[in-house]
C-alpha positions, 0 to 999 in steps of 0.5 A: 500500500505504501508503494501504491501511495508513493506512486499515486503522489508522484503521478499526481505531481506529474499530471499537474505539471503538464502544460495548458491544453495537454491532458494526461487523462483525456476523455476516451472510450466514453459512451456519449458523443460531444456535440460538434459545431462552432466551438472546439474544446480549446480556450481560444475557441471557447473565448469566442462564446459570449455570455448571453444578454438574457443572462445579463438581464436576468440578475436573479435566480433561485437554486434548489440545492437539494438531495439526500444529504438533507435527510439527517439535517446535519448540514452540507458535506455530511456524507463526508463528515459522518466518516470523520470520527468525533465530528458533529456529523459523525456523532449525530449519525452514530446516535441516530442511524448507526456506526459508519462501519455498519450504516454508511451514506449508502444506507441513508439514500433510501430514506430520501423520499421527497414525499411532499415535493411539488416542483410546480408549486415551488418553481412558481413560488420562486418566480413570484419572488423575482427569480428569472432562472431556476437551478437544480442539483444534478448530483453533489459530491456524494455521487448520487444522481438525481435523475434516471441516470443510465451511467450511475445506478445509485440514482433517485429513480432506483433508490429513495424517491423512486422518481426522476427528480430532474425531469420533474424540475425541468418540466416545472421550469418549462411551465413557468417559462424559466431558463433551467440550470443544472449543477454537477459536483460529483467529479470530486467524489474521488477525493471527497469520500476518502474518509470513508476508507478510514476506521475509528482510532478510539472506542469499541469500534477502533480499527473496524473499517468504514463502509467505503471499502465495501464491494458488490460481493459484500451486498449478498443478502443486503438491501443493496444486493446487486449494487456496487458501493464503489460506483457510489464511493469510488474508493478503490484507490490510495488515499491522497497525501495527508488525507487523514487531515480533514481540511487538506481537501481544500488545498487539493481541490484543484487536483494538486498538492498530493491529491490522488489523480482520478482514473480514466474510468471515473473521468469517463463516467462523469463525462457520460453522466453529465452529457446524458443529463444535458441531452435529456433535460436541455439546460440553459446553464450548467455549474461546476463546483470546481477550480476552472472546470471538472478535472482541469488541468488533468483532463479535457473532460470539462472542456468537452462538456462546456463545448457540448453545451455551447454547440448544443445551446448557443444561449447557454452559460457555463460557470467556473470558479477561480478563473483567471482573466482569460478564462473568464472570457470563455466561462462565466465566473462564479463567486461562492458566498461573496463578491469582488468590490469593483465592477467586473467587465464580463458578466459574473455570478455569486452563488449564495444560500440563506442557510447551509447548502444542504438543509441544516436543522440547527440553523433553523433552530438558532434562527440563523437564516439570512433575512430578506434584507440581507439578501436584497443588500447583497443582490443590489451590491452584486448587480451594481458590479455587473453580476447576478445572484443565484440564491439557494433556499434549502429544502427539507428531505421531504421537498418542503421549506420551513415557515422561517424560510417562507417568511424570507420568501414573502419579504423578498417577494414584497420588495421585488414586486415594487423595486424589481425594475431597479434590478432586472435588465439594468447595467452598471453605472460609471461607478458601482457605489459609495460609502464605507464598504465601497471604499474598503479594500475587500479581498476575495478568499479563494473562490469567495467567502467574503459575504459577511462584509456586504451583509453589514452594509447600512444606509451609508452605503449606496449603490448605482445601476442604470437603464437607458432611461433611468439611474437607480440609486439604492441605499442599503437601508433607511437613514438612522433617526440621528439623521432626521432633518430639522426641517421635518422630523417625519423625513430623513435626509439622504445625501448622495455624494457622487451626485453633488453639484458639478460632479463629472458623472451625471451632468444633468441638474437634478431637482426631483427624484422618484422613490419607488413604492411612494412617489416623487420627492424633492431633491437639492444638489449642493457641493456635498451631494444630492440631498433627498428628504425621504418619507417614513419607510415605504418598505421594510428593506431599502429605499430605491430612488429613480432619476431620469437621465 
């Protein structure tokens, strides 16, 4: 085994060191055929594809990031963490379901029933909240396909709901007239599931292997007889360097730093499954939770999938993370739970969630969901910088959201109904904003994860965006009582510095503005800024001013 591990590490180092577009694990011998046409699987070719205008206009999507990891309610990545001795998820699993040597994630799959799932009602609800496109989970790192997959027997048609989940979502999106997106995450199951190869180091089960090492032959007489656990866990390979360090996977996410490289068979299988879903459900968008593209730079798998979608659907969008400037011309940049603090020339997207990526009972119990106010602040900030927001509303395993999430949706719908014109179809102004956060040097942590900065914005932070006819000015809250005008204590004064008299950005004199949801307001330009007297709040979240250009 030690010799195999050394070989794996040396091989991985050699693979990562290859030059761009030279692949040591190219897709070959796969069953699905890449769609040919205008685009080729090279960066130069893919850069000729432009992110379509419909996506730039859309601005806001909702994501059903939903699958069997919602069953236990212990949070995202629980199918990995239940194999980490002593972790919160491990303790919860052992206490409620059994020890991972006897009851592993494969045994949780039949408990995913989706018994109250109503895709049409859910999608229609999201549309009322302003969603202009709808995303679903095709598979997660747990490697379980949420459709009637012909290349992965561990799927929702065979196990759990006994339904083709993607088919239900796709039909609902089509009925609602929303573009469909599918996210694929299973390419990292190879390293993500490595803790399933472990065993307890302490206690009465010390030294007893977890179920990640089981094979098809071990299923005789079990509920999963005839199924091969290795088609789910993919663990018949040496562990990556430092695999017993639970946090090491993050440094190896781009297949470097000692990550054990995937097999040809695994790469081909992911490629076949992804093309199978694209061909069946005809998505307009596909998302990968990876550095750049699946298996990049080891394989051309991700490049070929992107090429397939672009050739099949000219209005298609393919998202990638941690992209350099050139790659952002070929793919649409996705930032997880965060945003840059500048206008980005190419369209981009933030993916975020009001709670955990998979339903987490403790977040519900502790009232830790993002409020609609936080969501709106982040959306307005993102739109001002040429971005879109894709927001996940976690569903329980039965396919429903809870009453606290319903309140978020209600509040979001109320704000969007009045103020949506300041979001949809807009473009950035000459500057994205002003105020304390706008003036900070806010850094992105790897692929994102800086959204806490933007959640803390208040009325002093102002964001701009525009259409051909109007400039929209949104304050991230209503001014505090200490800012009450001495002229009328029923009003609050908002000062927009960027629109001061003589400013270089907006040459037209401004004497009035329109407050969405209220009406026309008087305004006065001074050397300090455009002063606007606001009435009592006409919504619970943020005031939006409309100025004719």
